[in-house]
C-alpha positions, 0 to 999 in steps of 0.5 A: 496477506490479511490486513491484520497481519499487515498492520502487526508487520508495521509495528516491527523495526524496518531496514528502510522506510518504505514498503513494497505493496507488490510482493503480494501479487497484483496490488489492485486486486487487493480488496484492502489496498486503501487501508493499507496505504492509509495505515503506512501513511499514519506511521510515516512508511512510504507505501507503494507498487509497481503495477501491469496498470490493468486494474488501474482506475483513475477514480481509486488511483486518486483515493490512494493518493489522498490515503498517502501513496508514496510512489507507483 
């Protein structure tokens, strides 16, 4: 999902207070994952995803946590 589309979707009312980022495939492969995390955090929306952790990089995980990662 392109970042611009993701950002527009966040402006619509939601049934829950969270967004599941794993619905667009393996989350760690998405080039805008960090920015998506920040956008959700700025709007007080919990952002998280499930992952097989094959793309897990501890440095990047730290950046996600700093950006406001809600759950993993």
